[in-house]
DSSP file (Angstrom, degrees, kcal/mol; ACC not computed):
  #  RESIDUE AA STRUCTURE BP1 BP2  ACC     N-H-->O    O-->H-N    N-H-->O    O-->H-N    TCO  KAPPA ALPHA  PHI   PSI    X-CA   Y-CA   Z-CA
    1    1 A M              0   0    0      0, 0.0     2,-0.0     0, 0.0     0, 0.0   0.000 360.0 360.0 360.0 130.8    0.0    0.0    0.0
    2    2 A N     >  -     0   0    0      1,-0.1     4,-2.0     4,-0.0     5,-0.2  -0.259 360.0-102.2 -80.2 173.0    1.5    3.3   -1.0
    3    3 A A  H  > S+     0   0    0      1,-0.2     4,-2.4     2,-0.2     5,-0.2   0.841 117.6  53.7 -65.9 -36.5    1.7    6.3    1.4
    4    4 A A  H  > S+     0   0    0      2,-0.2     4,-2.1     1,-0.2    -1,-0.2   0.914 110.7  45.5 -67.1 -43.0   -1.3    8.2   -0.1
    5    5 A R  H  > S+     0   0    0      2,-0.2     4,-2.2     1,-0.2    -1,-0.2   0.882 112.4  51.9 -68.6 -37.2   -3.7    5.3    0.3
    6    6 A R  H  X S+     0   0    0     -4,-2.0     4,-2.4     2,-0.2    -2,-0.2   0.921 110.3  48.6 -63.3 -43.9   -2.4    4.7    3.9
    7    7 A R  H  X S+     0   0    0     -4,-2.4     4,-2.4     1,-0.2    -2,-0.2   0.904 110.8  50.7 -62.6 -41.5   -3.0    8.3    4.8
    8    8 A A  H  X S+     0   0    0     -4,-2.1     4,-2.3     2,-0.2    -1,-0.2   0.902 110.8  48.8 -63.4 -41.3   -6.5    8.2    3.3
    9    9 A A  H  X S+     0   0    0     -4,-2.2     4,-2.3     2,-0.2    -1,-0.2   0.900 111.4  49.7 -65.7 -40.8   -7.3    5.0    5.3
   10   10 A Q  H  X S+     0   0    0     -4,-2.4     4,-2.5     2,-0.2    -2,-0.2   0.895 110.3  50.7 -64.9 -39.4   -6.0    6.7    8.5
   11   11 A N  H  X S+     0   0    0     -4,-2.4     4,-2.4     2,-0.2    -2,-0.2   0.909 110.7  48.5 -64.6 -41.8   -8.1    9.8    7.8
   12   12 A R  H  X S+     0   0    0     -4,-2.3     4,-2.2     2,-0.2    -2,-0.2   0.907 112.7  48.3 -64.3 -41.4  -11.3    7.7    7.3
   13   13 A A  H  X S+     0   0    0     -4,-2.3     4,-2.3     2,-0.2    -2,-0.2   0.905 112.2  49.1 -65.6 -41.3  -10.6    5.7   10.5
   14   14 A G  H  X S+     0   0    0     -4,-2.5     4,-2.3     2,-0.2    -2,-0.2   0.900 111.2  49.4 -63.7 -41.1  -10.0    8.9   12.4
   15   15 A A  H  X S+     0   0    0     -4,-2.4     4,-2.6     2,-0.2    -2,-0.2   0.889 110.6  50.7 -65.6 -38.9  -13.2   10.5   11.1
   16   16 A L  H  X S+     0   0    0     -4,-2.2     4,-2.3     2,-0.2    -2,-0.2   0.912 111.2  47.6 -65.0 -42.7  -15.1    7.3   12.1
   17   17 A V  H  X S+     0   0    0     -4,-2.3     4,-2.3     2,-0.2    -2,-0.2   0.907 112.9  49.2 -64.8 -41.7  -13.7    7.4   15.6
   18   18 A L  H  X S+     0   0    0     -4,-2.3     4,-2.4     2,-0.2    -2,-0.2   0.922 111.2  49.0 -63.8 -44.7  -14.5   11.1   15.9
   19   19 A A  H  X S+     0   0    0     -4,-2.6     4,-2.4     1,-0.2    -2,-0.2   0.909 111.9  49.1 -62.3 -42.0  -18.1   10.6   14.7
   20   20 A L  H  X S+     0   0    0     -4,-2.3     4,-2.5     2,-0.2    -1,-0.2   0.902 110.6  50.6 -64.5 -40.8  -18.6    7.7   17.1
   21   21 A A  H  X S+     0   0    0     -4,-2.3     4,-2.4     2,-0.2    -2,-0.2   0.898 110.7  49.3 -64.0 -40.3  -17.2    9.8   20.0
   22   22 A V  H  X S+     0   0    0     -4,-2.4     4,-2.5     2,-0.2     5,-0.3   0.929 111.8  48.4 -65.0 -44.8  -19.6   12.7   19.1
   23   23 A L  H  X S+     0   0    0     -4,-2.4     4,-2.5     1,-0.2     5,-0.2   0.925 113.2  46.8 -61.8 -44.9  -22.6   10.4   18.9
   24   24 A V  H  X S+     0   0    0     -4,-2.5     4,-2.2     2,-0.2    -1,-0.2   0.910 112.3  51.1 -64.2 -41.7  -21.8    8.7   22.3
   25   25 A T  H  X S+     0   0    0     -4,-2.4     4,-2.0    -5,-0.2    -2,-0.2   0.937 114.8  41.2 -62.2 -47.7  -21.2   12.1   23.9
   26   26 A F  H  X S+     0   0    0     -4,-2.5     4,-0.8     1,-0.2    -1,-0.2   0.865 114.4  51.4 -72.3 -34.9  -24.5   13.6   22.8
   27   27 A A  H  < S+     0   0    0     -4,-2.5    23,-0.3    -5,-0.3     3,-0.3   0.884 112.7  47.3 -66.7 -36.1  -26.5   10.4   23.4
   28   28 A W  H  < S+     0   0    0     -4,-2.2    -2,-0.2    -5,-0.2    -1,-0.2   0.877 114.9  44.5 -71.4 -37.8  -25.0   10.3   27.0
   29   29 A S  H  < S+     0   0    0     -4,-2.0    -1,-0.2    -5,-0.2    -2,-0.2   0.489  88.7 112.5 -88.0  -2.1  -25.7   13.9   27.7
   30   30 A A  S  < S-     0   0    0     -4,-0.8    19,-0.1    -3,-0.3    20,-0.1  -0.359  76.8-102.5 -69.7 149.5  -29.2   14.0   26.3
   31   31 A P        -     0   0    0      0, 0.0    18,-1.9     0, 0.0     2,-0.4  -0.313  38.3-116.5 -66.1 157.9  -32.1   14.4   28.7
   32   32 A R  E     -A   48   0A   0     16,-0.2     2,-0.4    17,-0.1    16,-0.2  -0.775  18.4-149.2-100.7 141.3  -34.0   11.3   29.6
   33   33 A A  E     -A   47   0A   0     14,-2.8    14,-2.8    -2,-0.4     2,-0.5  -0.902  10.7-144.3-106.9 137.8  -37.7   10.7   28.7
   34   34 A T  E     -A   46   0A   0     -2,-0.4    12,-0.2    12,-0.2    14,-0.0  -0.889  14.7-168.3-106.5 128.9  -39.8    8.6   31.0
   35   35 A W  E     -A   45   0A   0     10,-2.6    10,-2.1    -2,-0.5     2,-0.0  -0.892  27.7-107.9-113.9 143.3  -42.5    6.4   29.5
   36   36 A P  E     -A   44   0A   0      0, 0.0     8,-0.2     0, 0.0     2,-0.1  -0.363  41.4-107.8 -65.8 149.7  -45.3    4.6   31.4
   37   37 A S    >   -     0   0    0      6,-1.7     3,-0.5     1,-0.1     5,-0.2  -0.374  14.9-128.0 -76.5 158.8  -44.8    0.9   31.7
   38   38 A R  T 3  S+     0   0    0      1,-0.2    -1,-0.1     2,-0.1     6,-0.0   0.710 103.9  66.9 -77.6 -21.1  -47.0   -1.5   29.7
   39   39 A S  T 3  S-     0   0    0      4,-0.1    -1,-0.2     1,-0.1    -2,-0.0   0.720  96.9-135.9 -75.3 -18.7  -48.0   -3.5   32.8
   40   40 A G    <   +     0   0    0     -3,-0.5    -2,-0.1     3,-0.2    -1,-0.1   0.628  65.7 128.1  75.5  12.0  -49.9   -0.6   34.3
   41   41 A G  S    S-     0   0    0      2,-0.1     3,-0.1     1,-0.1    -1,-0.1   0.390  83.6-103.6 -84.3   4.8  -48.3   -1.2   37.7
   42   42 A G  S    S+     0   0    0      1,-0.4     2,-0.1    -5,-0.2    -1,-0.1   0.236  83.3 120.9  95.9 -15.3  -47.1    2.4   38.1
   43   43 A S        -     0   0    0     -7,-0.1    -6,-1.7     1,-0.0    -1,-0.4  -0.427  48.0-149.7 -80.3 162.1  -43.5    1.8   37.3
   44   44 A A  E     -A   36   0A   0     -8,-0.2     2,-0.4    -2,-0.1   -10,-0.0  -0.938   5.9-137.8-131.8 152.0  -41.8    3.6   34.4
   45   45 A S  E     -A   35   0A   0    -10,-2.1   -10,-2.6    -2,-0.3     2,-0.5  -0.870  19.4-133.2-108.8 146.7  -39.1    2.8   32.0
   46   46 A T  E     -A   34   0A   0     -2,-0.4     2,-0.4   -12,-0.2   -12,-0.2  -0.854  21.2-173.8-104.8 131.2  -36.5    5.4   31.1
   47   47 A V  E     -A   33   0A   0    -14,-2.8   -14,-2.8    -2,-0.5     2,-0.2  -0.959  33.1-107.2-122.7 138.3  -35.5    5.9   27.4
   48   48 A A  E >   -A   32   0A   0     -2,-0.4     3,-1.6   -16,-0.2     4,-0.2  -0.469  20.9-143.2 -64.9 129.4  -32.8    8.2   26.2
   49   49 A A  G >> S+     0   0    0    -18,-1.9     4,-3.3     1,-0.3     3,-1.6   0.670  93.0  79.4 -68.6 -15.1  -34.3   11.2   24.6
   50   50 A S  G 34 S+     0   0    0    -23,-0.3    -1,-0.3     1,-0.3   -23,-0.1   0.791  87.7  57.1 -64.3 -24.0  -31.6   11.2   22.0
   51   51 A S  G <4 S+     0   0    0     -3,-1.6    -1,-0.3     1,-0.1    -2,-0.2   0.653 118.2  33.1 -77.8 -12.8  -33.5    8.4   20.3
   52   52 A L  T <4 S+     0   0    0     -3,-1.6     2,-0.4     1,-0.3    -2,-0.2   0.734 127.9  22.6-107.5 -33.1  -36.5   10.8   20.1
   53   53 A D     <  -     0   0    0     -4,-3.3    -1,-0.3     1,-0.0     0, 0.0  -0.994  50.2-160.2-145.9 127.8  -35.0   14.2   19.7
   54   54 A W    >   +     0   0    0     -2,-0.4     3,-1.9     1,-0.2     4,-0.2   0.090  56.7 119.9 -96.8  24.4  -31.6   15.4   18.4
   55   55 A S  G >   +     0   0    0      1,-0.3     3,-1.9     2,-0.2    -1,-0.2   0.762  60.6  72.7 -61.5 -25.0  -31.7   18.8   20.0
   56   56 A P  G >  S+     0   0    0      0, 0.0     3,-1.3     0, 0.0    -1,-0.3   0.738  82.5  72.6 -62.0 -16.4  -28.6   18.1   22.1
   57   57 A L  G <  S+     0   0    0     -3,-1.9     3,-0.2     1,-0.3    -2,-0.2   0.745  99.3  45.2 -67.9 -20.7  -26.7   18.5   18.8
   58   58 A I  G X> S+     0   0    0     -3,-1.9     3,-1.9    -4,-0.2     4,-0.6  -0.187  73.6 135.7-110.9  40.4  -27.3   22.2   19.0
   59   59 A W  G X4  +     0   0    0     -3,-1.3     3,-0.6     1,-0.3    -1,-0.2   0.765  60.9  67.1 -61.1 -27.9  -26.4   22.5   22.7
   60   60 A W  G 34 S+     0   0    0      1,-0.2    -1,-0.3    -3,-0.2    -2,-0.1   0.664 112.8  32.9 -70.9 -12.5  -24.3   25.7   22.2
   61   61 A R  G <4 S+     0   0    0     -3,-1.9    -1,-0.2     5,-0.0    -2,-0.2   0.405  96.9 103.1-116.1  -1.4  -27.5   27.5   21.2
   62   62 A S    <X  -     0   0    0     -4,-0.6     4,-1.4    -3,-0.6     3,-0.4  -0.740  52.5-161.0 -94.8 120.3  -30.0   25.7   23.5
   63   63 A P  H  > S+     0   0    0      0, 0.0     4,-2.3     0, 0.0     5,-0.2   0.823  94.6  62.2 -63.0 -29.5  -31.2   27.4   26.7
   64   64 A A  H  > S+     0   0    0      1,-0.2     4,-2.3     2,-0.2     5,-0.2   0.872  99.9  53.1 -64.2 -35.4  -32.3   23.9   27.9
   65   65 A W  H  > S+     0   0    0     -3,-0.4     4,-2.1     2,-0.2    -1,-0.2   0.919 109.8  47.5 -65.7 -41.9  -28.7   22.8   27.8
   66   66 A Y  H  X S+     0   0    0     -4,-1.4     4,-2.2     2,-0.2    -2,-0.2   0.886 111.2  51.3 -66.4 -37.8  -27.6   25.7   29.9
   67   67 A A  H  X S+     0   0    0     -4,-2.3     4,-1.5     2,-0.2    -2,-0.2   0.904 110.7  48.6 -64.4 -40.2  -30.5   25.0   32.4
   68   68 A R  H  X S+     0   0    0     -4,-2.3     4,-0.7     1,-0.2    -2,-0.2   0.871 109.9  53.1 -65.9 -36.3  -29.4   21.4   32.6
   69   69 A L  H >< S+     0   0    0     -4,-2.1     3,-0.7     1,-0.2     6,-0.2   0.903 107.4  50.8 -64.5 -41.5  -25.8   22.5   33.1
   70   70 A E  H 3< S+     0   0    0     -4,-2.2    -1,-0.2     1,-0.2    -2,-0.2   0.830 112.0  47.2 -67.0 -31.1  -26.9   24.8   36.0
   71   71 A R  H 3< S+     0   0    0     -4,-1.5    -1,-0.2    -5,-0.1    -2,-0.2   0.567  88.8 110.7 -85.4  -8.6  -28.8   21.9   37.7
   72   72 A S  S X< S-     0   0    0     -4,-0.7     3,-1.0    -3,-0.7    -3,-0.0  -0.281  75.4-122.5 -71.3 156.4  -26.0   19.4   37.3
   73   73 A S  T 3  S+     0   0    0      1,-0.2    -1,-0.1     3,-0.0    -4,-0.0   0.680 103.6  61.9 -75.1 -18.5  -24.1   18.2   40.4
   74   74 A W  T 3  S+     0   0    0     -5,-0.1    -1,-0.2     2,-0.1    -4,-0.1   0.586  76.8 104.4 -87.9  -7.1  -20.7   19.3   39.3
   75   75 A M  S <  S-     0   0    0     -3,-1.0     2,-0.1    -6,-0.2    -5,-0.0  -0.532  80.9-111.6 -71.1 136.8  -21.5   23.0   39.1
   76   76 A P        -     0   0    0      0, 0.0     2,-0.3     0, 0.0    -1,-0.1  -0.430  28.7-137.9 -68.8 141.6  -20.0   24.9   42.0
   77   77 A T        -     0   0    0     -2,-0.1     2,-0.7    -3,-0.0     0, 0.0  -0.763  11.0-126.4 -99.4 148.1  -22.5   26.3   44.4
   78   78 A V        -     0   0    0     -2,-0.3     2,-0.3     0, 0.0     0, 0.0  -0.839  26.4-154.9 -95.6 119.2  -22.2   29.8   45.9
   79   79 A L        -     0   0    0     -2,-0.7     0, 0.0     1,-0.1     0, 0.0  -0.693  13.1-123.0 -95.3 145.9  -22.4   29.7   49.6
   80   80 A T     >  -     0   0    0     -2,-0.3     4,-2.4     1,-0.1     5,-0.2  -0.387  32.1-106.1 -74.9 162.7  -23.5   32.6   51.8
   81   81 A P  H  > S+     0   0    0      0, 0.0     4,-2.4     0, 0.0     5,-0.2   0.878 122.9  53.8 -58.1 -36.4  -21.1   33.9   54.4
   82   82 A E  H  > S+     0   0    0      2,-0.2     4,-2.6     1,-0.2     5,-0.2   0.923 108.7  47.6 -64.1 -43.8  -23.3   32.2   57.1
   83   83 A Q  H  > S+     0   0    0      2,-0.2     4,-1.3     1,-0.2    -1,-0.2   0.890 111.9  50.2 -64.8 -39.3  -23.1   28.9   55.3
   84   84 A R  H  < S+     0   0    0     -4,-2.4     4,-0.4     2,-0.2    -1,-0.2   0.920 111.9  48.3 -63.8 -41.9  -19.3   29.1   55.0
   85   85 A W  H >< S+     0   0    0     -4,-2.4     3,-1.3     1,-0.2     6,-0.4   0.915 109.5  52.1 -64.2 -43.2  -19.0   30.0   58.7
   86   86 A L  H 3< S+     0   0    0     -4,-2.6    -1,-0.2     1,-0.3    -2,-0.2   0.779 107.3  54.4 -64.1 -26.2  -21.3   27.1   59.7
   87   87 A A  T 3< S+     0   0    0     -4,-1.3    -1,-0.3    -3,-0.2    -2,-0.2   0.529  84.0 108.6 -86.0  -6.5  -19.1   24.7   57.6
   88   88 A T  S <> S-     0   0    0     -3,-1.3     4,-2.2    -4,-0.4     5,-0.2  -0.389  78.2-123.3 -69.9 149.6  -15.9   25.7   59.4
   89   89 A P  H  > S+     0   0    0      0, 0.0     4,-2.4     0, 0.0     5,-0.2   0.855 110.9  56.4 -60.1 -34.1  -14.3   23.2   61.7
   90   90 A A  H  > S+     0   0    0      2,-0.2     4,-2.6     1,-0.2     5,-0.2   0.939 108.4  44.9 -65.0 -46.6  -14.4   25.7   64.6
   91   91 A A  H  > S+     0   0    0     -6,-0.4     4,-2.4     1,-0.2     5,-0.2   0.909 115.1  47.9 -65.3 -41.3  -18.2   26.3   64.3
   92   92 A R  H  X S+     0   0    0     -4,-2.2     4,-2.2     2,-0.2    -1,-0.2   0.900 112.7  49.7 -65.2 -39.0  -18.9   22.6   64.0
   93   93 A C  H  X S+     0   0    0     -4,-2.4     4,-2.8    -5,-0.2    -2,-0.2   0.924 111.4  47.7 -65.4 -45.1  -16.7   21.9   67.0
   94   94 A V  H  X S+     0   0    0     -4,-2.6     4,-2.4     2,-0.2     5,-0.2   0.931 112.7  48.6 -63.6 -45.3  -18.3   24.5   69.2
   95   95 A R  H  X S+     0   0    0     -4,-2.4     4,-2.1     1,-0.2     6,-1.0   0.903 114.5  46.4 -61.9 -40.3  -21.8   23.4   68.3
   96   96 A W  H  X S+     0   0    0     -4,-2.2     4,-2.0     4,-0.2    -2,-0.2   0.911 113.6  48.0 -67.6 -42.3  -20.8   19.8   69.0
   97   97 A A  H  < S+     0   0    0     -4,-2.8    -2,-0.2     1,-0.2    -1,-0.2   0.845 113.9  48.0 -68.5 -32.8  -19.1   20.7   72.3
   98   98 A E  H  < S-     0   0    0     -4,-2.4    -2,-0.2    -5,-0.2    -1,-0.2   0.914 140.1 -11.9 -74.0 -43.2  -22.1   22.8   73.4
   99   99 A S  H >< S-     0   0    0     -4,-2.1     3,-0.9    15,-0.3    -3,-0.2   0.375  83.3-108.6-144.6   5.5  -24.9   20.4   72.7
  100  100 A R  T 3< S-     0   0    0     -4,-2.0    -4,-0.2    -5,-0.5     3,-0.1   0.865  82.3 -62.0  57.6  36.4  -23.8   17.4   70.6
  101  101 A D  T 3  S+     0   0    0     -6,-1.0     2,-0.8    13,-0.3    -1,-0.2   0.738  96.1 147.2  61.4  27.5  -25.8   19.0   67.8
  102  102 A E    X   -     0   0    0     -3,-0.9     3,-0.8    -7,-0.2    -1,-0.2  -0.837  26.8-174.7 -93.0 107.8  -29.1   18.7   69.7
  103  103 A Y  T 3  S+     0   0    0     -2,-0.8    11,-0.3     1,-0.2    -1,-0.2   0.697  80.8  52.0 -77.5 -19.2  -31.2   21.7   68.7
  104  104 A R  T 3  S+     0   0    0      9,-0.2    -1,-0.2     8,-0.1    33,-0.1   0.349  80.5 123.3 -98.4   5.5  -34.0   20.9   71.1
  105  105 A I    <   +     0   0    0     -3,-0.8     8,-2.9    -6,-0.1     2,-0.2  -0.361  61.3  16.7 -70.5 146.1  -31.8   20.6   74.2
  106  106 A G  B     -B  112   0B   0      6,-0.2     2,-0.2    30,-0.1     6,-0.2  -0.516  61.6-155.3  94.2-162.0  -32.6   22.8   77.2
  107  107 A G        -     0   0    0      4,-0.7    30,-0.3    -2,-0.2    31,-0.1  -0.726  66.8 -21.7-177.1-132.1  -35.7   24.8   77.9
  108  108 A D  S    S+     0   0    0     -2,-0.2     4,-0.1    27,-0.1    -2,-0.0   0.102 102.5 117.4 -90.1  25.4  -36.3   27.9   80.0
  109  109 A E  S    S-     0   0    0      2,-0.3    10,-0.3     1,-0.1    -2,-0.0  -0.088  92.6 -84.9 -70.9-176.6  -33.1   27.1   81.8
  110  110 A P  S    S+     0   0    0      0, 0.0     9,-1.4     0, 0.0     2,-0.3   0.825 113.6  28.9 -64.6 -27.7  -30.3   29.6   81.5
  111  111 A H  E     + C   0 118B   0      7,-0.2    -4,-0.7     8,-0.1    -2,-0.3  -0.953  68.4 160.4-135.1 151.8  -29.1   28.1   78.2
  112  112 A G  E   > +BC 106 117B   0      5,-1.7     5,-2.1    -2,-0.3    -6,-0.2  -0.991  31.0  44.1-163.0 166.1  -30.8   26.2   75.4
  113  113 A G  T > 5S-     0   0    0     -8,-2.9     3,-1.1    -2,-0.3    -9,-0.2  -0.119  95.1 -58.7  84.5 176.8  -30.6   25.1   71.8
  114  114 A A  T 3 5S+     0   0    0    -11,-0.3   -13,-0.3     1,-0.3   -15,-0.3   0.804 139.7  42.5 -65.1 -29.8  -27.7   23.7   69.8
  115  115 A W  T 3 5S-     0   0    0     -3,-0.2    -1,-0.3   -12,-0.1    -2,-0.2   0.378 109.0-123.9 -98.5   3.3  -25.5   26.7   70.5
  116  116 A Q  T < 5 -     0   0    0     -3,-1.1    -3,-0.2     1,-0.2     2,-0.2   0.939  37.5-169.6  52.9  55.6  -26.6   26.9   74.2
  117  117 A F  E   < -C  112   0B   0     -5,-2.1    -5,-1.7    -6,-0.1     2,-0.3  -0.490  23.3-119.9 -69.6 140.6  -27.8   30.5   74.0
  118  118 A S  E  >  -C  111   0B   0     -7,-0.2     4,-2.6    -2,-0.2    -7,-0.2  -0.640  21.5-125.7 -75.3 145.1  -28.6   32.2   77.2
  119  119 A V  H  > S+     0   0    0     -9,-1.4     4,-2.1   -10,-0.3     5,-0.2   0.867 110.2  54.3 -62.0 -36.2  -32.2   33.2   77.2
  120  120 A S  H  > S+     0   0    0    -10,-0.3     4,-1.7     2,-0.2    -1,-0.2   0.903 111.3  44.1 -66.0 -40.1  -31.3   36.8   78.0
  121  121 A T  H  4 S+     0   0    0      2,-0.2     9,-2.6     1,-0.2    10,-0.6   0.886 112.5  53.8 -69.0 -38.1  -28.9   37.0   75.0
  122  122 A W  H  < S+     0   0    0     -4,-2.6    10,-2.8     1,-0.2     9,-0.2   0.882 118.6  33.4 -61.8 -40.6  -31.5   35.3   72.8
  123  123 A Q  H  < S+     0   0    0     -4,-2.1    -1,-0.2     8,-0.2    -2,-0.2   0.659  94.6 101.6 -95.6 -17.5  -34.2   37.8   73.7
  124  124 A A  S  < S-     0   0    0     -4,-1.7     7,-1.4    -5,-0.2     8,-0.2  -0.369  75.1-114.7 -70.0 147.1  -32.2   41.1   74.2
  125  125 A K    >   -     0   0    0      5,-0.2     3,-1.5     6,-0.1     4,-0.4  -0.497  52.7 -59.9 -78.2 149.1  -32.2   43.6   71.3
  126  126 A P  T 3  S+     0   0    0      0, 0.0    -1,-0.1     0, 0.0     4,-0.1  -0.319 116.4  36.2 -59.2 149.2  -28.9   44.3   69.4
  127  127 A P  T 3  S+     0   0    0      0, 0.0    -3,-0.0     0, 0.0     3,-0.0  -0.970 130.3  38.1 -88.8   5.3  -26.2   45.3   70.2
  128  128 A Y  S <  S-     0   0    0     -3,-1.5     2,-0.2     2,-0.0    -4,-0.2   0.560 128.4  -3.7 -95.3  -7.9  -26.5   43.4   73.5
  129  129 A G  S    S-     0   0    0     -4,-0.4    -7,-0.2    -6,-0.1    -8,-0.1  -0.833  77.6 -88.8-160.0-163.9  -28.3   40.4   72.1
  130  130 A I        -     0   0    0     -9,-2.6    -8,-0.2    -2,-0.2    -5,-0.2   0.778  47.7-132.4 -96.7 -32.3  -29.8   38.7   69.1
  131  131 A G        +     0   0    0     -7,-1.4    -8,-0.2   -10,-0.6     2,-0.2   0.778  51.0 146.2  85.5  27.7  -33.3   40.0   69.3
  132  132 A E        -     0   0    0    -10,-2.8     2,-0.3    -8,-0.2    -1,-0.2  -0.512  41.1-127.6 -91.0 164.3  -35.2   36.7   68.9
  133  133 A T        +     0   0    0     -2,-0.2     2,-0.1     2,-0.1    -9,-0.0  -0.734  65.9  11.3-108.8 160.8  -38.5   35.8   70.5
  134  134 A G  S    S-     0   0    0     -2,-0.3    -2,-0.1   -11,-0.1     3,-0.0  -0.387 105.5 -36.9  77.0-153.6  -39.4   32.7   72.5
  135  135 A L    >>  -     0   0    0      1,-0.1     3,-1.1    -2,-0.1     4,-0.6  -0.807  49.4-122.6-108.9 150.8  -36.8   30.2   73.7
  136  136 A P  G >4 S+     0   0    0      0, 0.0     3,-1.1     0, 0.0   -22,-0.2   0.882 110.0  53.5 -60.8 -39.2  -33.7   29.2   71.8
  137  137 A N  G 34 S+     0   0    0    -30,-0.3   -29,-0.1     1,-0.2   -31,-0.1   0.633 102.9  59.0 -75.3 -10.9  -34.6   25.5   71.8
  138  138 A E  G <4 S+     0   0    0     -3,-1.1    -1,-0.2   -31,-0.1     2,-0.1   0.607  89.2  92.3 -88.3 -13.2  -38.0   26.1   70.4
  139  139 A A  S << S-     0   0    0     -3,-1.1    -5,-0.0    -4,-0.6   -26,-0.0  -0.414  86.4-100.7 -79.5 156.7  -36.5   27.8   67.3
  140  140 A S     >  -     0   0    0      1,-0.1     4,-2.4    -2,-0.1     5,-0.2  -0.298  33.7-107.9 -69.6 160.0  -35.8   25.8   64.1
  141  141 A P  H  > S+     0   0    0      0, 0.0     4,-2.6     0, 0.0     5,-0.2   0.872 120.5  54.8 -56.5 -37.5  -32.2   24.8   63.4
  142  142 A A  H  > S+     0   0    0      2,-0.2     4,-2.3     1,-0.2     5,-0.2   0.908 109.5  46.3 -64.7 -40.5  -32.0   27.4   60.6
  143  143 A V  H  > S+     0   0    0      2,-0.2     4,-2.4     1,-0.2    -1,-0.2   0.906 113.1  49.6 -68.0 -40.8  -33.0   30.2   63.0
  144  144 A Q  H  X S+     0   0    0     -4,-2.4     4,-2.3     2,-0.2    -2,-0.2   0.913 112.2  47.7 -64.0 -42.2  -30.6   28.9   65.7
  145  145 A N  H  X S+     0   0    0     -4,-2.6     4,-2.2     2,-0.2    -2,-0.2   0.905 112.3  49.0 -66.0 -40.7  -27.7   28.8   63.1
  146  146 A A  H  X S+     0   0    0     -4,-2.3     4,-2.2     1,-0.2    -2,-0.2   0.895 112.0  49.5 -64.8 -38.7  -28.5   32.3   61.8
  147  147 A A  H  X S+     0   0    0     -4,-2.4     4,-2.7     2,-0.2    -2,-0.2   0.881 109.5  51.5 -67.3 -37.9  -28.6   33.6   65.4
  148  148 A A  H  X S+     0   0    0     -4,-2.3     4,-2.6     2,-0.2    -2,-0.2   0.907 110.5  48.4 -65.0 -41.0  -25.3   32.0   66.2
  149  149 A Y  H  X S+     0   0    0     -4,-2.2     4,-2.2     2,-0.2    -2,-0.2   0.912 112.0  49.7 -64.3 -41.3  -23.7   33.6   63.1
  150  150 A K  H  X S+     0   0    0     -4,-2.2     4,-1.8     2,-0.2    -2,-0.2   0.916 112.6  47.0 -63.0 -43.3  -25.2   36.9   64.1
  151  151 A L  H  X>S+     0   0    0     -4,-2.7     4,-3.0     1,-0.2     5,-0.5   0.900 110.7  51.8 -66.0 -40.5  -23.9   36.6   67.7
  152  152 A W  H  X5S+     0   0    0     -4,-2.6     4,-2.0     1,-0.2    -1,-0.2   0.894 109.5  50.1 -62.3 -39.4  -20.4   35.5   66.4
  153  153 A R  H  <5S+     0   0    0     -4,-2.2    -1,-0.2     1,-0.2    -2,-0.2   0.852 115.9  43.6 -66.6 -33.6  -20.4   38.7   64.1
  154  154 A L  H  <5S+     0   0    0     -4,-1.8    -2,-0.2    -5,-0.2    -1,-0.2   0.918 137.1   4.3 -76.2 -44.2  -21.3   40.8   67.2
  155  155 A A  H ><5S-     0   0    0     -4,-3.0     3,-0.7     1,-0.3    -3,-0.2   0.452  89.4-135.9-128.2  -3.1  -19.0   39.4   69.8
  156  156 A G  G ><< -     0   0    0     -4,-2.0     3,-0.9    -5,-0.5    -1,-0.3  -0.332  59.8 -37.0  76.8-162.6  -16.7   36.7   68.3
  157  157 A W  G >  S+     0   0    0      1,-0.2     3,-1.8    11,-0.2     6,-0.3   0.540 113.5  92.3 -77.4  -6.5  -16.0   33.4   69.9
  158  158 A S  G <  S+     0   0    0     -3,-0.7    -1,-0.2     1,-0.3    -2,-0.1   0.680  73.0  70.0 -64.6 -15.9  -16.0   34.8   73.4
  159  159 A Q  G <  S+     0   0    0     -3,-0.9     2,-0.5     1,-0.1    -1,-0.3   0.641  92.0  65.3 -76.3 -13.9  -19.7   34.0   73.8
  160  160 A W    X   -     0   0    0     -3,-1.8     3,-1.2     1,-0.1    -1,-0.1  -0.943  65.3-158.2-116.2 122.9  -19.0   30.2   73.9
  161  161 A Q  T 3  S+     0   0    0     -2,-0.5     4,-0.3     1,-0.2    -1,-0.1   0.751  94.1  57.7 -68.8 -23.2  -17.0   28.7   76.8
  162  162 A T  T >> S+     0   0    0      1,-0.2     4,-0.8     2,-0.1     3,-0.5   0.566  80.3  91.4 -83.9  -7.8  -16.1   25.7   74.7
  163  163 A A  G X4>S+     0   0    0     -3,-1.2     5,-2.2    -6,-0.3     3,-1.1   0.877  80.7  54.8 -58.9 -41.9  -14.5   27.8   72.0
  164  164 A P  G >45S+     0   0    0      0, 0.0     3,-1.3     0, 0.0    -1,-0.2   0.867 104.5  55.6 -60.9 -32.6  -10.9   27.6   73.5
  165  165 A G  G <45S+     0   0    0     -3,-0.5    -2,-0.2    -4,-0.3    -3,-0.1   0.716 106.0  52.4 -68.4 -19.5  -11.2   23.8   73.5
  166  166 A C  G <<5S-     0   0    0     -3,-1.1    -1,-0.3    -4,-0.8    -3,-0.1   0.335 124.8-102.8 -97.3   5.5  -11.9   24.0   69.8
  167  167 A G  T < 5       0   0    0     -3,-1.3    -2,-0.1    -4,-0.2    -4,-0.1   0.631 360.0 360.0  88.0  13.3   -8.8   26.1   69.1
  168  168 A V      <       0   0    0     -5,-2.2   -11,-0.2   -78,-0.1    -5,-0.1   0.381 360.0 360.0-124.8 360.0  -10.6   29.5   68.7
């Protein structure tokens, strides 16, 4: 076989491999369509939408592709400062040391909730407290975490006696 025929064969093989890779990529990334089962038992079978619709081939122009990209699990999520603070080892350590992550612990005792807020600090208006109503252990975990972040912003780690044991 001469050099020209060998090059042509290599080009055809390369084009075939590229076409196959493109087809596999788009078939894999296509949205899935769910069809009802024939048995009528309520289960459904999933069929690749690529067998029904070739719209993934124009993904660079498709708003649906961008929406699917935003919902995918590998996209980075933007955390609020409060969420970043709650995820720090220091905040997790203090919450664990205070209550073992029990948000309902305590009552109308001097301290309650996962962060062991004193009732006076919980109910006092800023800048001397958080300004919440009721008791700390009656609040939802989200409210308790937001209040802890607010208290930390106001007074730092000095409000928790367990903070030095957590390295802060």
